[in-house]
C-alpha positions in Angstrom: -49.6 -19.6 -86.5 -49.9 -23.1 -85.0 -52.7 -23.4 -82.4 -52.4 -26.2 -80.0 -54.7 -27.4 -77.2 -53.1 -29.2 -74.2 -55.7 -31.1 -72.2 -54.7 -31.2 -68.6 -52.8 -28.6 -66.5 -50.7 -30.9 -64.4 -47.0 -31.3 -64.8 -47.2 -33.3 -68.0 -49.5 -30.8 -69.6 -47.5 -27.7 -68.5 -44.2 -29.3 -69.5 -45.7 -30.0 -72.9 -46.8 -26.4 -73.3 -43.3 -25.3 -72.2 -41.6 -27.5 -74.7 -43.8 -26.2 -77.5 -43.4 -22.5 -76.9 -39.7 -22.4 -75.8 -38.3 -24.0 -78.9 -37.2 -22.0 -82.0 -37.9 -24.2 -85.0 -41.6 -23.2 -85.1 -41.6 -19.6 -83.9 -45.4 -18.9 -83.8 -47.0 -21.5 -81.5 -49.9 -20.6 -79.3 -51.0 -23.1 -76.6 -54.3 -23.2 -74.8 -54.0 -25.4 -71.6 -57.5 -26.8 -71.0 -58.6 -28.3 -67.6 -61.8 -29.6 -66.3 -61.2 -27.9 -63.0 -61.1 -24.2 -62.5 -57.7 -24.5 -60.9 -54.4 -25.5 -62.6 -51.5 -27.7 -61.5 -53.3 -31.1 -61.4 -51.8 -33.5 -58.9 -49.4 -30.9 -57.6 -52.4 -29.1 -56.2 -54.6 -32.1 -55.5 -52.2 -35.0 -55.0 -49.2 -33.7 -53.2 -49.7 -34.0 -49.4 -50.4 -30.6 -47.8 -47.5 -30.9 -45.4 -45.0 -31.2 -48.3 -44.5 -27.6 -48.9 -41.2 -28.0 -50.8 -42.9 -30.2 -53.4 -45.9 -28.0 -53.6 -43.6 -25.1 -54.3 -43.3 -26.6 -57.8 -46.5 -24.7 -58.5 -44.2 -21.7 -58.9 -42.4 -23.3 -61.8 -45.6 -24.3 -63.4 -47.0 -20.8 -62.9 -44.1 -19.3 -64.9 -45.1 -21.4 -67.9 -48.8 -20.7 -67.7 -48.0 -16.9 -67.5 -46.1 -17.0 -70.8 -47.6 -14.7 -73.4 -48.2 -17.6 -75.9 -49.8 -19.8 -73.3 -53.4 -19.4 -72.1 -55.0 -21.3 -69.2 -58.7 -22.2 -69.7 -60.2 -24.0 -66.7 -63.7 -25.3 -66.2 -63.6 -26.8 -69.7 -64.5 -30.5 -69.7 -63.0 -32.3 -72.8 -64.9 -35.4 -73.7 -68.2 -34.1 -72.5 -71.1 -33.1 -74.7 -70.0 -31.1 -77.7 -66.3 -31.1 -76.9 -64.9 -34.4 -78.0 -61.7 -35.0 -80.0 -63.4 -34.2 -83.4 -64.6 -30.8 -82.2 -61.2 -30.0 -80.7 -59.6 -30.6 -84.1 -62.0 -28.1 -85.5 -60.7 -25.5 -83.1 -57.0 -26.4 -82.9 -54.4 -27.6 -85.3 -53.2 -30.2 -82.8 -54.4 -31.5 -79.4 -52.1 -33.1 -76.8 -54.0 -35.2 -74.2 -52.3 -35.1 -70.7 -55.2 -36.5 -68.7 -53.4 -38.8 -66.3 -54.7 -41.9 -64.7 -57.9 -41.1 -62.9 -59.0 -44.4 -61.4 -57.5 -46.3 -58.5 -56.8 -50.1 -58.7 -59.0 -52.3 -56.6 -57.9 -55.3 -54.4 -60.6 -57.6 -55.8 -61.1 -59.4 -52.5 -64.4 -60.1 -50.6 -65.5 -57.3 -48.3 -63.9 -54.5 -50.3 -67.1 -52.6 -50.5 -67.7 -52.5 -46.7 -68.2 -49.1 -45.1 -64.8 -47.9 -43.9 -62.9 -49.2 -47.0 -61.8 -46.6 -49.4 -59.3 -45.8 -52.1 -56.3 -43.8 -50.8 -56.9 -41.5 -53.8 -60.3 -40.6 -52.4 -58.8 -39.9 -49.0 -56.1 -37.7 -50.7 -58.8 -35.8 -52.7 -60.7 -35.2 -49.5 -57.9 -33.7 -47.5 -56.6 -31.9 -50.6 -60.0 -30.2 -51.2 -60.6 -31.6 -54.6 -64.1 -30.3 -55.6 -65.1 -33.8 -56.7 -64.5 -35.3 -53.2 -67.5 -36.7 -51.5 -69.5 -34.1 -49.6 -69.6 -36.3 -46.4 -65.9 -36.8 -46.4 -64.3 -39.2 -44.0 -65.8 -39.7 -40.6 -63.1 -41.1 -38.3 -65.3 -41.4 -35.2 -64.6 -44.7 -33.5 -61.6 -45.4 -35.7 -58.7 -46.6 -33.5 -56.7 -48.6 -36.0 -56.2 -48.1 -39.7 -54.6 -50.3 -42.3 -53.0 -48.8 -45.4 -52.5 -51.4 -48.1 -49.6 -50.5 -50.5 -45.9 -49.7 -50.5 -45.6 -46.6 -52.6 -45.4 -42.9 -51.9 -49.2 -42.5 -51.8 -49.4 -45.2 -49.1 -46.7 -43.4 -47.1 -48.5 -40.0 -47.5 -51.8 -41.2 -46.2 -50.1 -43.1 -43.4 -48.3 -39.9 -42.4 -51.4 -37.8 -42.6 -53.3 -40.2 -40.3 -50.6 -40.0 -37.7 -49.9 -36.3 -37.8 -51.3 -34.0 -35.0 -53.1 -30.8 -35.2 -50.0 -28.6 -34.7 -48.5 -30.0 -37.8 -51.7 -29.9 -39.9 -52.9 -26.4 -39.1 -50.1 -24.5 -41.0 -51.1 -26.3 -44.2 -53.6 -25.3 -46.8 -55.9 -28.3 -45.9 -59.6 -27.4 -45.9 -61.1 -26.7 -42.5 -63.5 -29.6 -42.4 -60.7 -32.1 -43.1 -58.4 -30.4 -40.6 -61.1 -30.7 -37.9 -61.7 -34.4 -38.6 -58.0 -35.4 -38.7 -57.0 -33.2 -35.7 -59.8 -34.7 -33.6 -59.5 -38.3 -34.6 -58.7 -41.1 -32.2 -56.5 -43.1 -34.6 -53.5 -44.3 -32.6 -52.3 -47.3 -34.6 -51.6 -47.1 -38.4 -50.3 -50.2 -40.2 -48.8 -49.9 -43.7 -48.9 -53.4 -45.3 -47.1 -54.7 -48.4 -47.4 -58.0 -50.1 -43.7 -58.0 -51.1 -40.5 -57.3 -49.0 -38.7 -54.2 -48.0 -36.4 -54.4 -51.0 -39.3 -54.1 -53.4 -40.9 -51.0 -51.8 -41.9 -48.3 -54.3 -41.6 -45.4 -51.9 -38.7 -42.9 -52.1 -36.2 -42.9 -49.2 -37.1 -39.3 -48.2 -40.7 -40.2 -47.8 -40.0 -43.4 -45.9 -37.5 -41.7 -43.6 -40.0 -39.0 -42.7 -42.3 -41.6 -41.0 -39.6 -41.9 -38.4 -39.5 -38.2 -37.6 -43.1 -37.4 -36.8 -43.7 -35.8 -33.4 -45.4 -38.1 -30.9 -45.3 -41.1 -33.2 -43.4 -44.4 -32.7 -42.3 -46.2 -35.9 -42.1 -50.0 -35.7 -40.9 -52.8 -38.0 -40.4 -56.5 -37.2 -36.8 -57.7 -37.8 -38.0 -61.2 -38.3 -40.4 -60.1 -41.0 -37.7 -58.0 -42.7 -35.4 -61.1 -42.7 -37.8 -62.9 -45.0 -36.5 -60.8 -47.8 -33.5 -62.5 -49.4 -31.9 -59.1 -50.2 -32.3 -57.7 -46.7 -29.2 -59.3 -45.2 -27.0 -57.9 -48.0 -28.6 -55.1 -49.9 -25.4 -54.1 -51.8 -26.7 -55.4 -55.1 -30.0 -53.4 -55.0 -30.6 -50.2 -56.9 -29.6 -47.1 -54.9 -33.1 -46.1 -53.8 -34.1 -49.6 -52.7 -30.8 -50.0 -50.9 -31.3 -46.8 -49.0 -34.8 -47.9 -48.1 -33.5 -51.1 -46.7 -30.9 -49.3 -44.7 -33.6 -47.0 -43.1 -35.7 -50.1 -42.2 -32.6 -51.9 -40.7 -32.0 -48.9 -38.5 -35.6 -48.9 -37.2 -35.5 -52.7 -36.6 -32.3 -52.2 -34.5 -33.7 -49.6 -32.2 -37.3 -50.6 -31.6 -40.2 -48.1 -31.1 -40.7 -45.8 -28.2 -43.8 -47.4 -26.7 -44.5 -44.3 -24.5 -45.6 -42.2 -27.5 -49.3 -41.9 -28.2 -49.4 -42.9 -31.8 -47.7 -45.7 -33.7 -46.9 -46.5 -37.3 -46.1 -50.2 -38.0 -44.7 -51.3 -41.4 -45.6 -54.9 -42.3 -44.2 -56.9 -45.2 -45.0 -60.2 -47.0 -48.7 -60.0 -46.4 -51.4 -59.9 -49.0 -55.0 -59.1 -48.3 -57.5 -61.9 -49.0 -60.6 -60.7 -47.3 -62.0 -57.6 -45.4 -64.1 -58.6 -42.4 -67.1 -56.8 -41.0 -67.2 -55.7 -37.4 -70.2 -55.8 -35.2 -71.5 -52.5 -36.5 -71.4 -53.6 -40.1 -68.4 -51.5 -41.0 -65.0 -53.0 -41.7 -63.4 -54.4 -38.5 -60.4 -56.3 -39.7 -58.3 -57.4 -42.7 -57.4 -61.0 -43.2 -53.9 -61.4 -44.8 -52.1 -64.4 -46.2 -48.4 -64.6 -45.5 -46.3 -64.6 -48.7 -42.7 -65.6 -49.5 -40.4 -64.3 -52.1 -39.7 -66.4 -55.3 -36.3 -66.2 -57.1 -37.9 -64.1 -59.9 -39.1 -61.4 -57.4 -42.7 -62.5 -57.3 -44.3 -63.8 -54.2 -46.4 -66.9 -53.4 -48.9 -67.6 -50.7 -48.0 -69.9 -47.9 -51.4 -70.8 -46.5 -50.7 -69.1 -43.2 -53.1 -66.3 -42.3 -53.3 -63.4 -40.0 -56.1 -60.9 -39.1 -55.3 -57.3 -38.3 -57.8 -55.0 -36.7 -58.9 -52.0 -38.7 -61.9 -49.7 -38.6 -60.5 -47.8 -41.6 -58.8 -49.5 -44.6 -57.2 -47.5 -47.4 -56.0 -49.2 -50.6 -53.0 -47.6 -52.3 -52.1 -50.2 -54.9 -51.8 -47.9 -57.9 -53.7 -45.9 -60.5 -55.2 -46.9 -63.8 -56.0 -44.8 -66.9 -59.6 -44.5 -68.0 -60.9 -44.1 -71.6 -61.6 -40.6 -72.9 -64.6 -40.7 -75.2 -63.5 -40.6 -78.8 -59.9 -41.6 -78.3 -58.5 -45.1 -78.8 -57.6 -46.9 -75.6 -55.7 -50.0 -74.5 -57.5 -51.4 -71.4 -54.7 -53.8 -70.6 -52.1 -51.0 -70.1 -54.6 -48.2 -69.3 -53.0 -46.0 -71.9 -53.7 -44.5 -75.4 -51.8 -46.3 -78.1 -49.1 -44.1 -79.5 -45.8 -43.9 -81.3 -43.4 -41.3 -79.7 -46.5 -39.5 -78.5 -48.5 -39.6 -81.8 -51.9 -41.2 -81.1 -52.4 -44.4 -83.2 -55.8 -45.2 -84.7 -55.9 -48.7 -86.2 -52.1 -48.7 -86.0 -51.5 -45.5 -87.9 -50.7 -42.0 -86.5 -53.8 -39.8 -86.2 -53.1 -36.4 -87.6 -53.1 -33.7 -84.9 -53.6 -36.0 -81.9 -50.9 -36.6 -79.3 -50.5 -37.8 -75.7 -48.1 -37.2 -72.9 -47.9 -38.2 -69.2 -49.5 -41.1 -67.5 -52.1 -41.6 -70.3 -49.1 -42.1 -72.6 -46.8 -44.3 -70.5 -48.9 -45.5 -67.6 -48.8 -44.3 -63.9 -45.0 -44.6 -63.4 -42.2 -42.3 -62.3 -42.1 -39.1 -60.3 -43.1 -35.5 -61.2 -39.8 -35.0 -63.0 -40.3 -38.0 -65.2 -42.9 -35.9 -67.1 -40.3 -33.6 -68.5 -38.6 -36.0 -71.0 -42.0 -37.6 -71.8 -43.4 -34.2 -72.6 -40.4 -33.2 -74.6 -40.6 -36.3 -76.8 -44.3 -35.6 -77.6 -43.7 -31.9 -78.3 -40.8 -32.9 -80.6 -43.2 -35.2 -82.6 -45.8 -32.5 -82.8 -43.3 -29.9 -84.0 -41.9 -32.2 -86.6 -45.5 -32.4 -88.0 -46.0 -28.7 -87.7 -46.0 -27.8 -91.4 -48.7 -30.4 -92.2 -50.7 -29.4 -89.2 -50.7 -25.7 -89.8 -52.0 -26.2 -93.4 -55.4 -27.2 -92.0 -57.9 -24.4 -91.4 -59.2 -24.0 -87.8 -61.5 -21.7 -85.9 -60.1 -18.1 -85.7 -60.8 -17.9 -81.9 -61.2 -21.1 -79.9 -62.2 -19.2 -76.7 -65.1 -17.5 -78.5 -66.2 -20.9 -79.8 -66.0 -22.5 -76.4 -68.2 -19.7 -75.0 -70.6 -19.9 -77.9 -71.0 -23.6 -77.0 -72.2 -22.6 -73.5 -69.0 -23.2 -71.6 -67.7 -20.8 -69.0 -63.9 -21.0 -69.1 -62.0 -19.7 -66.1 -59.1 -17.8 -67.5 -55.9 -16.9 -65.6 -57.4 -13.9 -64.0 -60.2 -16.1 -62.6 -57.6 -18.4 -61.1 -55.8 -15.5 -59.5 -59.2 -14.5 -57.9 -59.5 -18.0 -56.5 -56.0 -17.7 -55.0 -57.0 -14.4 -53.5 -60.2 -15.8 -52.0 -58.3 -18.7 -50.5 -55.8 -16.3 -48.8 -58.8 -14.4 -47.4 -60.4 -17.6 -46.2 -57.2 -18.5 -44.4 -56.9 -15.1 -42.7 -60.4 -15.4 -41.5 -59.5 -18.7 -39.8 -56.2 -17.5 -38.4 -54.3 -19.7 -40.8 -52.3 -19.3 -44.0 -54.0 -19.8 -47.4 -56.8 -22.4 -47.1 -58.3 -24.3 -50.1 -61.9 -23.8 -51.2 -63.2 -27.4 -51.3 -66.3 -27.2 -53.5 -67.2 -26.3 -57.1 -69.7 -23.6 -56.2 -67.2 -21.8 -54.0 -64.4 -22.1 -56.6 -66.5 -20.8 -59.5 -68.0 -18.0 -57.4 -64.5 -16.9 -56.3 -63.3 -17.0 -59.9 -65.8 -14.3 -60.8 -64.6 -11.9 -58.1 -61.9 -9.3 -58.7 -58.4 -10.7 -57.7 
């Protein structure tokens, strides 16, 4: 028997487990999927916007893998904490695959970034997605009339959309009740999504972009003159398909103009980079100072020395994720990844027996959910090719018993089903569908109840 630990139960971790148990070359593989949280699915549960039910339905596919006889989910197990570093894991398992993602957001590194009212978009997402690590005080939107979202990817589009949605669209989601109350009662009427490059370089998908133009009660605006600064805008035929479709959506919006009678507005701005966040009279952020940029032939942008200030009582930065070191593993701070060769962790340039990586910690925060499949398959292939050598090393007879003996309280699959049951009950009590439990105490208490 080959015992494997997969650290992380998001798509990359679950796809790795699937690749390991559904092959035929090594028939007896047992996989424990470990997660720091008591809930599985990673960013599918805590990163996909609550109004995107179709994407969230991917949880059903991940569930099928985690319910395999040879796969075991063990939540509430923090790898890298006291007593459970890489060395200890290799005493419990023949191999360990780290699928820990990229946990830190990138900063703007401009003056004023630490003003009250300035946050990472990832923190905003965690709050409305009920991540148990989200700040207890959440986001107070009292007095916020205008918001600026800095970035041009799907996360920027998500938070822009969530700020503009009304209560009728938010109530059917599984958003926690406190976040629902704040967003439904907010006075935000103007949301600007600002990118330092042009429309042809947007990282959002066309489906996400187009959705901004379909929100009830929301006008979507874009400046034709600003779009025209992009050399590819006039003739997008040579662009990759996604970028070309994005430009076509923006061209259509520029040609029609917004409905100014609608109560809320989303404005997309391009060729502006933030240089300073300015305090308002109350000490909170009150505006963002941007410098106009122009495109260079190589696709980069340069500053022009022309500046503009945009009002904002809330600023969310959505300029990417960055991997963080896991204690005991090698780490490349430049790329935010663990050095590897085809998924095999490299220590001092050589493969470390039994240690592997998949997902963002392997390749960086790029791609969409489906990108994790071939990435996981490659890593699983490397591990299985090493199986004979790995299986020859003695390991603990029962990793779960060893984890419990170390004082951990793993949440098994039945505990997760109890959490699901508790969230359905919570939703019924509120006259809603299933509603997420947003705190550690509530999740762990629910896990101990009968499903």
